[in-house]
Residue, then its C-alpha position, 0 to 999 in steps of 0.5 A: x538720662x544720658x545716652x550711655x545710661x539709656x543704652x545700659x538700662x535698655x541692655x539690662x532690661x532685655x537681658x533680664x526679661x529674655x533670661x527670665x522667659x527663656x529659663x521659664x520656658x525651658x523649665x515648663x517644657x521639661x515639666x509640662x511638655x513641648x505644647x505648653x512650653x511653646x506658648x511661653x516661648x512665643x510670647x513677645x519676650x525679645x521683640x517687646x523690650x526692643x520695640x519699647x526702646x525704639x519707641x522711646x527714641x523715635x516717632x510714630x512713623x519710625x515704629x510703623x516702618x520698623x514693624x513693616x520690616x519685622x513682618x518678613x523677619x517673622x516669616x524668616x523665624x518661622x522657616x528657621x524653626x522648621x529647618x531646626x525641627x527637621x535637622x534636629x531629628x538626625x543632627x547635632x545641636x550646632x548643625x541644627x542651630x547653625x542651619x537655622x540661623x544661616x537661613x534667618x541671616x539670609x532673610x535679614x539680608x533680603x530685608x535690608x536690600x529691598x523695600x517690603x510692602x505690607x501686602x508682600x510681608x503678609x504673603x510671605x508669612x502666609x507662604x512660610x507658615x503654610x510650608x512650615x506647619x505642614x513640614x513640622x506637623x509629624x514632629x509636634x509630639x515627643x516623649x520627654x526624658x527623665x531629667x535630674x536638675x542640678x543647683x547650677x542649672x538655672x543660673x547657667x541658663x540665665x547667664x547663657x541667655x543674657x550673654x546671647x542678648x548682650x551680643x545681639x544688642x551690642x554688635x547690632x547698631x540699628x541704622x534706620x527703621x528697616x535694620x531696627x525692625x529686623x534686629x527686633x526680631x532676631x531669634x534670641x529666644x529660639x536660639x537660646x532654647x535650642x542651646x539650653x534644651x537640645x543638649x539636655x533633653x535631646x533633639x526630638x523633644x526640642x524639635x517638638x517645642x519648636x514645632x508647636x511654637x509655629x502656631x504661636x508665630x501666627x499671633x506674633x505676625x498679627x501683633x506686628x501687623x497691629x503695630x504697623x497699622x496702629x502706630x500712625x493713627x493711634x500713636x506708638x504707645x497705643x500700638x505697642x499695647x494693642x500688639x501685646x494684647x494681640x500676641x498674649x490673647x492669641x496664645x491664650x486662645x491656643x491654650x484654651x483650644x488645646x484644653x478643649x480638644x484634650x477634654x473632647x478626646x478624653x470624653x470620646x475615649x471614655 
């Protein structure tokens, strides 16, 4: 496959996968609430295809190093979500999303400037999650408004996400594993969901989705760690499969936990 066709295929796949999952997550959020929507939103929708195509072009060491750069970027995404959750309680969508992206870009610059050790990335994730989970806890529940769907809603949502993905992939030419790892975790899904949902359902329900998503980001951090640790000894293909299983398994575990907790509360209430 020529480099041009490879790029176009990679771009088309990322656009299609991201659009499908973001549209699906937005519909699930509207119908089932932010807690269930968050489980879909935190699946490796954007990073998965990005790492797949990095793995096709580069060796095991490159993928392991890219995951090392992705680890602090996961912490950046956690803090970005927390900022949007707090801002969305009182401010507009452009202001909330703009503040979150500004923080994410600041961390992206830090990743580019410094060599992050594996232990430093773990510490940063623990600190970010410790701060963010405490800040967003009061905003995890919100009443969903009644929504009237129009025939063009889904096509418009899919087109919006596809445009965002195309802009990210086209404008970010990955030069080296650190940059590649940071780009792989650009918050395409989070940004797209805020763009779609906040004007539609309001700031507080959208913030509830992101607040619940913080728990899913823990599983994403574990998945990135798996890639870094397994790519060298087991090969990048095995590492990516294990990382996918880790992320999906974590979210399934969260879903089972929430079901068990709801059932226990129902029994105690009875």
